[in-house]
C-alpha positions as CSV (number, residue, x, y, z in Angstrom):
1,M,-33.0,-0.2,-15.6
2,S,-32.5,1.8,-12.4
3,Q,-29.0,2.7,-11.2
4,N,-27.6,1.0,-8.2
5,T,-26.7,3.9,-5.8
6,S,-25.9,1.9,-2.7
7,S,-23.0,3.5,-0.7
8,A,-20.8,0.4,-1.2
9,V,-21.2,0.5,-5.0
10,M,-20.9,4.3,-5.3
11,Q,-17.8,4.6,-3.1
12,Q,-15.2,4.5,-5.8
13,R,-11.6,5.6,-5.5
14,S,-11.6,8.3,-8.1
15,E,-9.7,11.5,-7.4
16,P,-9.1,14.8,-9.2
17,H,-5.6,15.2,-10.8
18,D,-4.4,17.5,-8.0
19,S,-5.8,15.5,-5.2
20,L,-3.7,14.2,-2.3
21,D,-5.5,10.8,-2.8
22,D,-6.1,10.5,1.0
23,F,-7.4,6.9,1.4
24,P,-5.8,5.5,4.6
25,T,-4.9,1.8,4.5
26,Q,-6.4,-0.6,7.0
27,P,-3.5,-1.7,9.3
28,W,-4.7,-5.3,9.1
29,A,-4.2,-5.3,5.4
30,T,-0.5,-4.4,5.9
31,R,-0.1,-7.2,8.5
32,A,-1.7,-9.5,5.9
33,L,1.1,-8.7,3.5
34,C,3.8,-9.4,6.1
35,E,2.2,-12.6,7.4
36,H,0.7,-14.2,4.3
37,V,2.8,-12.9,1.4
38,L,6.2,-12.0,2.7
39,A,6.4,-14.6,5.4
40,G,9.6,-16.2,4.1
41,C,11.5,-13.0,3.5
42,Y,13.1,-12.7,7.0
43,L,11.7,-9.2,7.5
44,R,13.0,-8.8,11.1
45,N,16.5,-8.2,9.7
46,K,15.3,-5.9,6.9
47,T,14.6,-2.2,6.4
48,A,11.5,-0.7,4.7
49,W,10.5,2.7,3.5
50,E,6.8,3.8,3.2
51,P,6.9,6.9,1.0
52,A,3.2,7.7,1.0
53,C,2.6,7.2,4.7
54,N,-0.4,9.4,5.2
55,R,-1.2,9.3,9.0
56,G,1.0,6.3,9.6
57,H,-1.5,3.5,9.3
58,M,0.8,1.4,7.2
59,S,4.2,2.3,8.6
60,A,3.1,1.5,12.2
61,P,2.2,-2.1,11.5
62,L,5.4,-2.4,9.3
63,M,7.4,-1.6,12.4
64,E,6.0,-4.8,14.0
65,Y,7.7,-6.9,11.3
66,F,10.8,-5.0,10.0
67,G,14.0,-4.1,11.8
68,A,13.7,-0.4,10.8
69,V,11.1,1.6,9.0
70,W,11.2,5.0,7.4
71,A,8.0,6.9,6.7
72,S,7.4,10.0,4.5
73,D,4.8,11.7,2.5
74,I,4.5,14.7,0.2
75,H,2.1,16.2,2.6
76,D,2.6,16.4,6.4
77,Y,-0.3,14.4,7.9
78,G,1.4,14.3,11.3
79,A,2.4,10.7,11.3
80,P,4.7,10.0,14.3
81,G,8.4,9.8,13.1
82,S,7.6,10.7,9.5
83,F,9.2,13.3,7.3
84,Q,7.9,15.4,4.5
85,H,9.3,14.4,1.1
86,D,8.2,13.9,-2.6
87,F,9.0,10.3,-3.4
88,L,9.3,11.1,-7.1
89,F,11.8,13.9,-6.5
90,P,15.3,12.8,-7.6
91,V,17.0,13.6,-4.3
92,M,17.4,10.6,-2.1
93,P,16.6,11.6,1.5
94,L,17.9,8.4,3.2
95,S,21.5,7.7,4.1
96,E,21.1,4.1,2.8
97,D,18.9,2.3,0.3
98,P,16.1,0.4,2.0
99,D,15.6,-3.4,1.5
100,W,11.9,-2.8,0.8
101,I,9.6,-0.1,-0.6
102,I,6.1,-0.7,0.6
103,S,3.2,1.7,0.1
104,N,-0.3,2.5,-0.9
105,P,0.6,4.9,-3.8
106,P,-1.6,7.6,-5.3
107,F,-3.6,5.7,-7.9
108,R,-2.7,8.1,-10.8
109,L,1.0,7.9,-9.8
110,A,1.2,4.2,-9.0
111,E,3.3,3.3,-12.1
112,Q,5.8,6.0,-11.2
113,F,6.0,4.8,-7.6
114,I,6.6,1.3,-8.7
115,A,9.3,2.3,-11.1
116,K,11.0,4.5,-8.5
117,G,10.7,1.8,-5.8
118,R,12.3,-0.8,-8.1
119,E,15.2,1.6,-8.6
120,I,15.8,2.1,-4.9
121,A,14.9,-1.0,-3.1
122,T,17.6,-3.6,-2.7
123,E,15.3,-6.6,-2.2
124,G,11.7,-5.8,-3.2
125,V,8.7,-3.6,-3.7
126,A,5.1,-4.1,-2.5
127,M,2.2,-1.9,-3.5
128,I,-1.4,-2.2,-2.5
129,V,-3.6,-1.3,-5.5
130,R,-7.1,-1.7,-6.8
131,T,-7.4,-5.1,-8.5
132,S,-8.5,-3.2,-11.6
133,F,-5.0,-1.8,-11.8
134,L,-4.1,-5.1,-13.5
135,E,-6.3,-4.0,-16.4
136,G,-5.4,-1.6,-19.3
137,V,-3.5,-1.9,-22.5
138,G,-1.3,1.0,-21.8
139,R,-0.4,-0.3,-18.3
140,F,0.3,-3.8,-19.8
141,E,2.6,-2.3,-22.5
142,N,4.4,0.1,-20.2
143,L,4.7,-2.0,-17.0
144,F,3.5,-5.6,-16.9
145,S,4.8,-6.8,-20.2
146,K,8.3,-5.4,-19.3
147,N,8.4,-5.8,-15.5
148,P,5.7,-8.2,-14.3
149,P,5.2,-8.5,-10.6
150,S,6.7,-11.6,-8.8
151,I,3.5,-12.0,-6.8
152,V,-0.1,-10.9,-7.2
153,A,-1.7,-11.4,-3.8
154,Q,-5.5,-10.9,-4.1
155,F,-7.5,-10.2,-0.9
156,S,-10.3,-12.7,-0.5
157,E,-12.2,-10.2,1.6
158,R,-12.7,-6.5,1.0
159,V,-10.4,-3.8,2.4
160,P,-12.5,-0.8,3.1
161,M,-10.6,2.4,2.3
162,V,-12.6,5.6,3.0
163,K,-11.5,9.0,1.9
164,G,-9.9,11.1,4.6
165,R,-10.4,8.7,7.5
166,L,-9.7,5.2,8.9
167,T,-12.9,3.3,9.8
168,A,-13.7,0.0,11.5
169,T,-17.2,-0.1,10.0
170,G,-16.9,1.1,6.4
171,S,-17.7,-0.9,3.3
172,T,-16.5,-0.8,-0.2
173,A,-17.2,-2.3,-3.7
174,T,-13.6,-1.9,-4.6
175,S,-11.3,-5.0,-4.6
176,Y,-7.6,-4.7,-3.7
177,C,-4.5,-6.7,-4.1
178,W,-0.8,-6.5,-3.2
179,L,1.6,-6.4,-6.1
180,V,5.1,-7.5,-5.2
181,W,8.3,-7.3,-7.1
182,I,11.3,-9.3,-5.7
183,K,14.7,-8.9,-7.1
184,G,15.7,-11.8,-9.4
185,V,12.1,-13.3,-9.6
186,T,10.6,-12.8,-13.1
187,N,7.8,-15.3,-13.1
188,T,4.4,-14.1,-11.7
189,K,2.7,-16.1,-9.0
190,L,-0.9,-15.6,-8.2
191,V,-1.9,-16.1,-4.5
192,W,-5.0,-15.4,-2.4
193,I,-4.8,-13.8,1.0
194,P,-7.1,-15.8,3.1
195,P,-9.8,-14.2,5.3
196,C,-7.7,-12.7,8.1
197,R,-9.2,-9.4,9.2
198,K,-10.7,-10.7,12.4
199,K,-7.3,-12.2,13.4
200,L,-5.1,-9.2,12.4
201,E,-7.3,-6.2,13.2
202,R,-6.8,-4.5,16.6
203,A,-9.0,-2.0,18.4
204,E,-6.0,0.2,19.1
205,D,-5.5,0.7,15.4
206,Y,-8.5,3.0,15.3
207,A,-7.7,4.5,18.7
208,A,-4.4,5.6,17.4
209,Y,-6.1,7.2,14.4
210,R,-8.4,9.2,16.7
211,E,-5.4,10.5,18.6
212,V,-3.7,11.7,15.3
213,A,-6.9,13.2,13.9
214,A,-7.7,15.1,17.1
């Protein structure tokens, strides 16, 4: 049997141990979280911290919904208004605890990001991860059996994340979902994010990327 080597199938998010895991998040995927998953959480009066902000493609749309947003990353990608910080470092860089921690964490550190986020956030944590993150005996024993998410929000359409750049035309074979932990909610609800890319995607999302990358 011949191997399927199409670009969509072969484009897997697998990074070396010391990689910065540079896979920018599509801004429309963050808007989908706010509009279809967290719609009843009164975000306009809340604060959020994006601790793996990359070039700001998630923190920028978060500012459209939250009252205040902080953005940081272990590497300085040049995102406007961001600061350089290792999220897993024990020192707290903010003067107050945010209501929400929302991020696209490095895949190999996702469990640590979730644990740290749940320690800090006063209301909830939302992480976009590969759907395959839900698999694994070790992850079940260490995370899901003890602290299951309040919401698993599965994208019904693919979210193309391409290494090192934001693209309006890329494709992917990787499926993504949002995992959400809300304080005091211990039962897991499975929801589907309806097709919404055409509604939530904006041409200026990619123009802003070109300005940062230039």
